[in-house]
C-alpha positions as CSV (number, residue, x, y, z in Angstrom):
1,X,-13.7,1.5,1.6
2,X,-16.9,0.1,0.5
3,X,-19.1,-2.1,2.9
4,X,-18.4,-5.4,1.4
5,X,-14.8,-4.4,1.7
6,X,-15.0,-3.8,5.4
7,X,-16.9,-7.0,6.0
8,X,-14.4,-8.9,4.2
9,X,-11.3,-7.2,5.7
10,X,-12.6,-7.5,9.1
11,X,-13.6,-11.5,8.7
12,X,-10.5,-12.2,6.8
13,X,-8.3,-10.4,9.5
14,X,-9.9,-12.0,12.3
15,X,-9.5,-15.5,10.6
16,X,-5.8,-14.9,9.9
17,X,-5.0,-13.5,13.2
18,X,-6.9,-16.4,15.0
19,X,-5.0,-19.0,13.1
20,X,-1.8,-17.8,13.8
21,X,-0.4,-19.6,17.0
22,X,1.6,-16.3,18.2
23,X,-1.1,-14.0,18.4
24,X,-4.2,-16.3,18.9
25,X,-4.3,-15.7,22.7
26,X,-4.7,-12.2,22.0
27,X,-7.4,-12.4,19.5
28,X,-10.9,-12.0,21.1
29,X,-13.6,-14.9,21.0
30,X,-16.8,-15.4,22.7
31,X,-16.9,-17.8,25.2
32,X,-19.2,-18.9,28.5
33,X,-19.8,-22.0,30.6
34,X,-22.5,-23.7,28.4
35,X,-21.6,-22.3,25.1
36,X,-20.7,-25.1,22.6
37,X,-17.6,-24.0,20.4
38,X,-19.8,-23.9,16.9
39,X,-22.0,-21.5,18.7
40,X,-19.2,-19.3,20.1
41,X,-17.3,-19.2,16.8
42,X,-20.7,-18.4,14.9
43,X,-21.4,-15.6,17.5
44,X,-17.6,-14.6,17.4
45,X,-17.9,-14.1,13.3
46,X,-21.1,-12.4,13.6
47,X,-19.9,-9.8,16.0
48,X,-16.8,-9.1,14.2
49,X,-19.0,-8.6,11.1
50,X,-21.4,-6.4,12.8
51,X,-18.4,-4.5,14.1
52,X,-16.8,-4.1,10.5
53,X,-19.6,-2.5,9.1
54,X,-20.9,-0.4,12.5
55,X,-18.8,2.6,12.0
56,X,-20.7,3.4,8.7
57,X,-23.9,3.9,10.7
58,X,-23.0,7.6,9.7
59,X,-24.0,7.3,6.3
60,X,-27.6,6.6,5.0
61,X,-26.4,4.6,1.9
62,X,-24.2,2.2,3.9
63,X,-24.8,-1.6,4.0
64,X,-25.3,-1.3,7.9
65,X,-28.1,1.3,7.2
66,X,-29.8,-0.7,4.4
67,X,-29.5,-4.3,6.2
68,X,-32.6,-4.5,8.4
69,X,-36.1,-3.9,7.4
70,X,-38.7,-3.4,10.3
71,X,-42.4,-3.3,10.3
72,X,-44.2,-2.1,7.0
73,X,-40.8,-2.1,5.0
74,X,-39.3,0.6,7.3
75,X,-35.6,0.6,7.9
76,X,-34.8,2.0,11.5
77,X,-31.0,1.8,11.0
78,X,-31.6,4.0,7.7
79,X,-33.4,6.6,9.9
80,X,-30.6,6.3,12.5
81,X,-27.7,7.1,9.7
82,X,-29.6,10.1,8.7
83,X,-29.6,11.5,12.4
84,X,-26.0,10.6,13.0
85,X,-24.9,11.9,9.6
86,X,-26.9,15.1,10.3
87,X,-25.2,15.6,13.8
88,X,-21.8,14.3,13.3
89,X,-21.0,14.1,9.6
90,X,-19.5,11.1,7.6
91,X,-16.4,9.8,9.2
92,X,-16.8,11.7,12.3
93,X,-17.4,10.3,15.9
94,X,-18.5,6.6,14.6
95,X,-15.0,6.7,13.1
96,X,-13.1,7.6,16.3
97,X,-10.8,5.2,18.5
98,X,-12.5,6.3,21.7
99,X,-16.1,5.5,20.4
100,X,-14.8,2.0,19.4
101,X,-13.3,1.6,22.9
102,X,-16.6,2.6,24.7
103,X,-18.9,0.6,22.7
104,X,-16.9,-2.5,23.2
105,X,-16.4,-1.8,26.7
106,X,-20.4,-1.5,27.2
107,X,-21.2,-4.5,25.1
108,X,-18.4,-6.8,27.0
109,X,-20.0,-5.6,30.4
110,X,-23.6,-6.4,29.3
111,X,-22.6,-9.8,27.9
112,X,-21.0,-10.7,31.1
113,X,-23.4,-9.5,33.5
114,X,-26.8,-10.4,31.6
115,X,-25.6,-13.8,30.1
116,X,-22.4,-14.7,31.7
117,X,-20.7,-14.7,28.1
118,X,-17.4,-13.0,27.5
119,X,-15.9,-11.6,24.6
120,X,-18.8,-10.1,23.0
121,X,-17.6,-6.6,23.2
122,X,-14.0,-7.5,22.3
123,X,-15.3,-9.1,19.0
124,X,-17.4,-6.4,18.1
125,X,-14.4,-3.7,18.9
126,X,-12.2,-6.1,16.7
127,X,-14.5,-5.6,13.9
128,X,-14.7,-2.0,14.5
129,X,-11.0,-1.6,14.7
130,X,-10.8,-3.2,11.5
131,X,-12.9,-0.8,9.8
132,X,-10.9,2.2,11.0
133,X,-7.8,0.3,10.0
134,X,-9.2,-0.1,6.6
135,X,-10.6,3.5,6.2
136,X,-7.1,4.5,7.6
137,X,-5.9,3.0,4.3
138,X,-7.9,5.3,2.2
139,X,-7.0,9.0,1.0
140,X,-9.6,10.4,3.2
141,X,-8.1,8.9,6.6
142,X,-9.9,8.6,9.8
143,X,-10.4,11.0,12.7
144,X,-9.1,8.7,15.4
145,X,-9.0,11.5,18.0
146,X,-12.5,13.0,17.0
147,X,-13.5,15.8,17.8
148,X,-9.9,16.9,17.1
149,X,-9.6,17.7,13.6
150,X,-6.7,15.5,12.6
151,X,-7.1,12.6,10.3
152,X,-4.8,9.5,10.3
153,X,-4.0,7.6,7.6
154,X,-1.5,4.6,6.5
155,X,1.0,5.7,4.8
156,X,1.2,9.3,6.1
157,X,1.4,10.6,2.7
158,X,-2.3,10.9,1.3
159,X,-1.4,10.6,-2.2
160,X,-0.1,6.8,-1.6
161,X,-3.0,5.8,0.0
162,X,-6.1,3.9,-1.6
163,X,-8.9,5.4,-3.4
164,X,-12.2,4.2,-2.2
165,X,-13.6,1.7,-4.4
166,X,-10.4,1.5,-6.6
167,X,-8.2,-1.2,-7.9
168,X,-6.0,-1.0,-4.9
169,X,-9.1,-1.6,-2.6
170,X,-10.0,-4.7,-4.5
171,X,-6.7,-6.2,-4.8
172,X,-5.9,-5.7,-1.1
173,X,-9.3,-7.2,-0.3
174,X,-8.7,-10.1,-2.8
175,X,-5.6,-10.9,-1.4
176,X,-6.6,-10.7,2.3
177,X,-9.9,-12.9,1.5
178,X,-7.7,-15.5,-0.6
179,X,-5.1,-15.6,2.4
180,X,-7.7,-16.2,5.1
181,X,-9.5,-19.0,3.0
182,X,-6.2,-20.7,2.2
183,X,-5.2,-20.6,6.0
184,X,-8.6,-22.0,7.2
185,X,-8.6,-24.6,4.4
186,X,-4.7,-25.5,4.7
187,X,-4.4,-25.1,8.5
């Protein structure tokens, strides 16, 4: 999927699950002793968004690699993307379930130990997992068990999956976004 699609799928998926009473307790959110609710929600959504884009750090043309310009117009994440792609290829280690879990665990531990704020890693991990799920809907699938060579996709028959940037991707993203906006506005 394209970067903007990942962003919308992650945020829409989060908002839809968060608004569903039966699963809301299992959907991550940032919280801490002195953290106001609007700040917590903003931080949660920012982390879900960052997580939804993060696995594509293995592609220099991805939105995450282009997003930040440092000093003198340099793009540090762009340089990192070249290195990651050179070492692991596109849809390699950054699209694995184990890396998603490790990153979420490390960020969660850091947030709690350094700032007393929980849910940072879980929110980032939610976004990363949404990315893997969305890419699993495409014909290329995802290497969830990297470095093992198997690629997983939904549905298992590759020909039935979405084409990246195609009408199926646009329809899915539009429906999810409309459902999330409707759910938020209508309750």
